[in-house]
C-alpha positions in Angstrom: 12.2 83.1 -38.3 10.3 85.1 -40.8 9.7 88.5 -39.2 6.2 89.1 -40.7 4.5 86.0 -39.5 6.7 84.6 -36.7 6.4 81.2 -38.4 9.7 79.4 -38.5 11.7 79.1 -41.7 10.4 76.6 -44.3 11.7 73.1 -43.8 13.2 71.0 -46.6 9.9 69.3 -47.3 6.3 70.5 -47.2 4.8 70.6 -43.7 1.6 68.5 -43.1 -1.7 70.2 -42.6 -1.5 69.3 -38.9 1.9 71.0 -38.5 0.7 74.1 -40.4 -2.4 74.2 -38.2 -0.4 74.0 -35.0 2.0 76.7 -36.2 -1.0 78.9 -37.0 -2.1 78.6 -33.4 1.4 79.3 -32.0 2.2 82.1 -34.4 -0.9 84.0 -33.5 1.1 85.3 -30.6 4.8 86.2 -31.0 5.6 85.5 -27.3 3.9 82.1 -27.4 5.8 81.1 -30.6 9.1 82.2 -29.1 8.6 80.0 -26.1 7.5 76.8 -28.0 9.8 77.2 -31.0 12.7 75.3 -29.5 10.3 72.2 -29.1 9.4 72.1 -32.8 11.4 70.3 -35.4 10.1 71.2 -38.8 12.5 68.9 -40.7 11.5 65.8 -38.6 7.9 67.1 -38.4 7.9 66.6 -34.7 6.8 68.5 -31.6 8.1 67.8 -28.1 4.9 68.2 -26.3 6.4 67.1 -23.0 8.8 70.0 -23.1 6.0 72.4 -24.0 3.8 71.2 -21.2 6.7 72.0 -18.7 6.6 75.7 -19.6 4.8 77.7 -16.9 2.2 79.4 -19.1 -0.7 81.6 -18.0 -4.2 80.4 -18.7 -4.4 81.9 -22.2 -1.3 80.2 -23.4 -2.2 77.0 -21.6 -5.5 77.0 -23.5 -3.8 77.7 -26.8 -1.3 74.9 -26.2 -4.1 72.5 -25.2 -6.0 73.3 -28.4 -2.9 73.0 -30.5 -2.2 69.6 -28.9 -5.7 68.5 -29.8 -5.2 69.6 -33.4 -1.9 67.7 -33.6 -3.1 64.4 -31.9 -6.9 64.4 -32.5 -7.4 63.9 -28.8 -7.5 66.1 -25.8 -4.7 66.6 -23.3 -5.8 64.8 -20.1 -7.6 67.2 -17.8 -8.3 69.9 -20.4 -11.5 71.3 -21.8 -11.1 73.3 -25.0 -14.4 75.1 -24.5 -13.2 76.4 -21.1 -9.8 77.1 -22.5 -11.3 79.2 -25.3 -12.8 81.6 -22.8 -9.3 82.7 -21.6 -7.8 83.2 -25.1 -7.0 86.7 -26.3 -8.9 87.7 -29.4 -5.7 87.3 -31.5 -5.2 83.7 -30.3 -8.9 83.0 -30.8 -8.6 84.0 -34.4 -5.5 81.8 -34.8 -7.3 78.8 -33.3 -10.3 79.3 -35.7 -7.9 79.6 -38.7 -6.0 76.5 -37.5 -9.2 74.5 -37.1 -10.5 75.6 -40.6 -7.1 74.6 -42.1 -7.1 71.2 -40.3 -10.6 70.5 -41.4 -10.0 71.6 -44.9 -12.5 74.5 -44.8 -12.2 77.6 -47.0 -12.4 80.8 -44.9 -12.9 84.3 -46.1 -11.9 86.9 -43.6 -14.5 89.5 -42.6 -17.5 87.6 -44.1 
């Protein structure tokens, strides 16, 4: 892992926008990234969501995972509401989610403006 961003090492090929967006959400919190990292395969561009959903997260991490899943699949995890989930996110994860959505949607963002 790269120490500065907590994003895993660069794979042999360029990651998709969806993968980069999901990694942006997960890497917004070092503890969250550490827990989900074993379920991410950058070389195969795959995420074992079933394994991630088995991890007993608190509400903030559950919300972040649910939103990341939505970014990855373009659909909601059954029984989740991203608007309710957003209320439980720490400011750092909220920022990561907004950056991930902007990346996924192809928007240019300027921090602090």
